[in-house]
Structures are given as C-alpha cells and as structure tokens.
C-alpha positions in Angstrom: 70.2 113.9 95.5 72.4 110.8 96.3 74.3 109.3 93.1 72.6 106.4 91.3 74.8 103.0 92.0 76.1 101.8 88.7 77.6 98.8 90.3 76.4 95.7 88.0 75.9 92.7 90.2 74.3 88.9 89.7 72.2 88.9 86.7 73.3 92.6 85.8 76.3 91.5 84.7 76.6 90.6 81.1 79.5 89.1 79.8 80.2 85.6 79.0 83.4 85.2 81.4 84.6 86.7 84.6 87.8 86.8 86.3 86.1 85.6 90.3 87.9 86.8 93.4 86.1 84.2 96.6 84.6 85.6 99.7 88.2 85.4 101.4 90.0 87.3 98.8 91.7 84.3 97.1 91.8 84.0 93.0 89.1 81.4 91.9 90.0 82.1 88.0 88.1 82.7 85.1 84.6 81.2 85.2 81.7 81.4 82.9 79.0 83.5 84.0 76.4 80.8 85.0 79.3 78.8 87.1 80.3 82.2 88.9 76.8 82.7 89.6 76.4 79.4 91.1 79.2 79.9 93.3 77.8 82.8 94.6 74.5 81.5 95.3 76.1 78.4 96.8 77.6 80.7 99.6 74.3 82.8 99.8 76.2 86.1 98.7 76.2 88.3 95.3 78.6 88.3 92.6 80.0 92.0 92.2 81.4 93.4 89.2 84.3 95.6 90.8 86.4 95.9 87.7 84.3 96.4 85.1 87.1 97.4 82.6 89.1 94.4 83.0 89.3 91.9 80.2 87.5 89.4 81.3 86.0 91.7 83.6 86.9 91.1 87.6 84.4 89.9 89.9 84.1 89.4 93.8 81.7 87.2 95.7 80.7 89.0 99.0 77.7 90.7 100.6 77.1 93.4 98.5 74.8 95.1 101.1 77.5 95.1 103.4 79.8 95.9 100.8 78.2 99.5 100.0 78.0 100.3 104.1 81.4 99.6 104.3 82.3 102.0 101.0 79.8 104.8 102.5 81.5 104.4 105.8 85.0 105.1 103.8 83.4 107.9 102.0 82.1 109.9 105.1 85.8 109.1 107.3 87.1 111.2 103.8 85.1 114.0 103.6 85.4 114.3 107.6 88.8 114.5 107.1 88.6 117.1 104.4 88.4 120.7 106.6 86.5 123.8 104.5 89.4 126.5 103.9 87.7 129.8 104.0 90.2 132.9 103.3 89.3 136.5 105.2 90.5 139.8 104.7 91.9 142.2 106.4 93.1 145.8 105.1 95.7 147.9 107.0 96.9 151.4 105.9 100.5 152.1 105.9 100.2 154.7 109.2 97.4 153.1 111.1 97.1 154.2 114.5 97.9 151.8 117.1 94.4 151.1 118.5 93.1 150.4 115.2 96.1 148.0 114.1 95.2 146.3 118.0 91.6 146.1 116.7 92.4 144.6 113.1 94.8 142.5 115.0 92.4 140.9 116.7 89.7 140.0 113.9 93.4 138.0 112.5 93.8 136.1 115.9 89.9 135.2 115.9 90.3 134.1 112.4 93.2 132.2 112.6 91.7 130.8 115.9 88.9 129.6 113.6 90.9 128.0 111.2 90.4 130.0 108.1 93.0 131.8 106.0 93.8 135.3 106.5 94.7 137.7 103.5 96.4 140.9 105.3 96.7 143.5 102.8 98.4 147.4 103.2 96.7 149.8 101.2 98.8 152.8 99.7 97.6 156.5 98.6 99.3 158.6 96.7 103.2 158.7 97.4 102.8 156.7 100.3 103.5 153.8 98.0 107.5 155.2 97.4 107.6 154.3 101.0 107.1 150.5 101.3 108.7 149.8 103.9 106.3 151.1 106.2 103.9 148.1 104.6 106.8 145.5 105.3 107.1 146.4 109.1 103.2 145.9 109.9 103.6 142.7 108.0 106.7 142.0 109.7 104.8 142.9 113.1 102.2 141.3 112.9 103.4 137.8 111.6 106.0 138.5 114.9 103.2 139.0 117.2 100.9 136.0 115.8 103.8 133.2 115.9 102.4 130.7 117.7 99.2 130.9 115.9 99.9 131.6 112.6 102.4 130.3 109.7 103.3 132.7 106.6 101.6 131.0 103.5 102.3 133.9 101.4 104.7 136.2 101.6 104.8 139.8 101.5 104.1 141.1 97.8 103.4 144.6 96.5 101.0 144.6 93.7 100.0 147.9 92.2 99.2 150.0 95.3 98.3 147.1 97.3 101.1 144.9 99.3 99.6 141.5 100.8 100.6 138.7 102.9 98.8 135.6 103.7 98.8 134.1 107.0 97.5 130.4 107.6 96.7 128.7 111.1 99.3 127.0 112.4 99.8 123.0 113.1 99.2 123.7 116.7 96.2 125.2 115.9 94.8 122.9 113.6 95.9 119.9 115.6 94.0 121.7 118.7 97.4 121.9 121.1 96.1 126.1 121.1 92.8 126.6 122.0 93.4 130.4 123.6 95.8 132.7 122.5 97.0 136.5 123.7 98.6 138.0 121.1 101.7 139.6 121.7 102.3 143.1 121.8 105.3 144.8 120.6 104.4 148.3 120.3 106.7 149.4 123.2 109.7 147.7 121.4 108.9 149.3 118.3 108.5 152.9 119.6 112.2 152.5 121.3 113.7 151.0 118.3 112.4 154.0 116.4 113.1 156.6 118.8 116.8 154.7 118.7 116.4 155.3 114.8 115.4 158.9 114.7 118.3 159.7 117.1 121.0 158.4 114.9 119.2 160.0 111.8 119.3 162.9 113.8 123.2 162.8 115.0 124.0 161.8 111.0 122.1 164.8 109.6 124.4 166.9 112.4 127.4 165.5 111.3 126.7 166.1 107.4 125.9 170.0 108.1 129.4 170.4 109.9 132.3 171.9 108.2 135.1 168.9 107.9 138.7 169.4 110.6 141.4 170.1 108.9 143.7 167.3 108.1 146.7 167.1 110.9 149.2 165.3 108.5 148.6 168.5 106.4 148.8 171.2 108.9 152.2 169.6 110.0 154.0 169.2 106.5 152.9 172.9 105.8 154.4 173.9 109.4 157.7 171.6 108.5 157.9 173.5 104.8 157.3 176.9 106.2 160.5 176.3 108.9 162.6 174.9 106.0 161.7 178.0 103.9 162.4 179.9 107.1 165.7 178.7 107.9 166.5 179.1 104.3 166.0 182.7 104.2 168.0 183.1 107.6 170.7 181.3 106.0 171.1 183.4 102.5 170.5 186.8 104.9 173.7 185.8 107.0 175.9 185.2 103.6 174.6 188.5 102.5 175.5 190.3 105.5 178.9 188.5 106.1 179.8 189.6 102.3 179.0 193.3 103.2 180.9 193.3 106.5 184.5 191.5 104.4 183.9 194.6 101.6 183.4 197.3 104.6 186.6 195.8 106.7 188.7 195.7 102.7 187.9 199.8 102.6 188.5 200.4 105.9 192.0 199.2 105.7 192.6 200.7 102.2 191.8 204.0 103.1 193.9 204.0 106.7 197.1 202.7 104.4 196.9 206.1 102.0 196.5 208.3 104.7 199.4 207.0 107.4 202.6 209.3 107.0 205.9 208.8 105.7 209.1 207.0 107.6 212.7 208.4 107.9 213.3 207.0 104.9 211.6 208.0 102.8 211.9 212.1 104.2 215.8 211.6 103.3 
C-alpha cells in the first residue's frame, strides 16, 4: 500500500505567514498566506509547503503534479541503485577430498558471479580442532583460486569448532567487467609443496635420530694432551735410566781399584 501523501498545498496550508520561493527559485520573502496563494494562482501554479518545521514555514510556487512525478522518479532511481545482498554458506571439512573441494568451489563461484556474498565454513570434529592450520590452508587456497572474482570481507576466524571466512563479489563482478570465470586449479602446486614438506620432515626425523658426530676440536685437544703426557713419561724414564747407568759405572770402578795388585814400592 503506497504511503499517504502528507504534503500540504494551497488551501491546506493553515498558517498566517509563509516564506515564499517563486517558480524560478528566487526568494520572494515572507508573505501572508492569502497573498502567497494569490501569487501562485496568478502563475497558474500551486503553493507547496516544503519545510513545515521552519519558522515561518517555507513554501514554493510550482506545478505540484510535476513535482510529485519528479520526486517519485528520484525514489525509484535510488531503489534501483540499491542491491539486495544475499549471504550464502558453503561448508568444508578440513580433510576434504579433492573432488568434493572442486564441487564446493564451483558453488562458491556461482554465488559470487550472482553478486552474492559467501560465508565459507570449515567444520572441525574431535581432535581436528587442534590443527587449525588445515582449515586456514583450505581457505587460503580458495581465496587465491577465486581472487579475480572474490574479495575477502572477513578474514578466517576460529570460533569454537568452526572456522569461517566471508567472501564478497569483486568490483569487477559488481561492475559487470567479469561475466564469465573459470576458477584456477592449484591442486598440482599444493601437491608438490606437500611432497617437498614431507621430504623435509623425513630428513629432519632422520637427522634427529642419528648420533651426533664427535667434535673434531675435542679430539685434537685430547690427542695433543696424550702426546704431551707420553713425552713427559719418556723424559722421566730417560733420566732414571741415566742415573742407574752412572751408579753401575761407579760401582764397577770401585771394585776394580780394590782388586788391583800392589806395585814395586809397596812390596819393598
């Protein structure tokens, strides 16, 4: 049901004085209501109250039928410029199969091309919630594959067991620059990156389980210390042997002196 027109015109304006604006937009000034009605009648136009709360109320002299039509056209144009926004929701699982992912990505693409917003939800179950990186990886991949037609209006947010992200149609979709779109497929790149990550993890696990190699500096220090110790022992042994040789030589010399025969002078 259309709204009832509450605009007061001509004899429905029941005030003593009004501020009048003529049909060309010029200020006439404050007139008694009868004089204002007479002026409008002389121009074969209507006296229309446009600012009833002013003191005194403001009235314009114009063709009210034409004025109503122009106002209705303005309202219609304003409504036409407004878009009805619909929010759709698509749910993913953190360990979704590639085929199911492609199917759901197609639904998101269709909604965005219809200029709808899409709420993408990752549903975690059980201990899956301890690995939120799985959900973030899916949302990052989806937003990257749909980048030409999607803009991120709400970044990934974990609330309880659900992680959500809101995508809206891009400016190119809204303006009509993009009317057809084939989503990107990054599955091969993701598989290669995953294989590389698995290989690095395997290498790290092997390295962690291997015994650490001996420190070469410590080995050299220990070898030097052992050589110095051996050299010191050798020097001590040499000194002991030398002393023993001297003692033996002295003893032998003493015995020889005792056992030698007396000379001719001693015999006489």
